N, C-alpha and C positions, 0 to 999 in steps of 0.2 A: 917635847911633840919629837915624833919621833920622824925621821926623812918619808914615808910611804905618805901619814900624815898630811906631808908641807907639798902634796905630790900630789893630791886629791884636793888641797883646798886651792894649790894654784891650777889647775885641771877644768876644775870647779869656773873658776874665776874669769877660765880663758869661754868657755863655752856660754857664757853669760857675755861675754863681749861679744858672738861669736852670735852668739841670740841678735843682738841689740841691732849690731850691722845688720843685720841680713830687716829686723825689723825696722828702720833708719832708709835702706836701700826698698822695700816695699811704700810707706809712706812717701818717699822720694815718686816716684812712679803714676801712684796714683796721682798728687797732686796737678805733674804733669795732665796725664790726663784730660784732669781737669781743665788743666791752662788748653789745650789744646785744645778740648772743647768750647768754652766759651770767644777763642781768639773764633773758633768756626763760626760760631753766630752772630764775631761780632764783625765779620767779613761777609757776612748775607745782608745784615744789617746796611750795609755801607755801601754791599752793592745794586738795594731796592731805592734809597737811597739818591744815588750816580743815576740807575733807568728812571728814577720822578724827575730829578733836575732832567734829565735827554728830555725828556718827554715834555714836558710846562719848555724847555728851549722853542722846542721843536713847532709849539700851538703859537710859542709867540711871537716864532716869526712870520710863518701864517697867516696869524690875526696886522701884522707887522705886513708881510708885502698886500692884502689887501688894501687896507685903509692908503697907498700908494697906489692901487689901482683906480679906487675910487676919482682920488682926484685929478 
């Protein structure tokens, strides 16, 4: 093999490595965006559950006050 053939193989190998690194970086960003979207959905659900519990507690306290007033 001549030196220019070896150089061509090395350059093509480096190009392949760079391409895989760029692809990996892109996939990582897509996964991170997907996780962020899922996290925001979960936080929305938790917030709605918290609001429902707060509303239920308020209704329970008002019933308790009415019951104390009747006695």
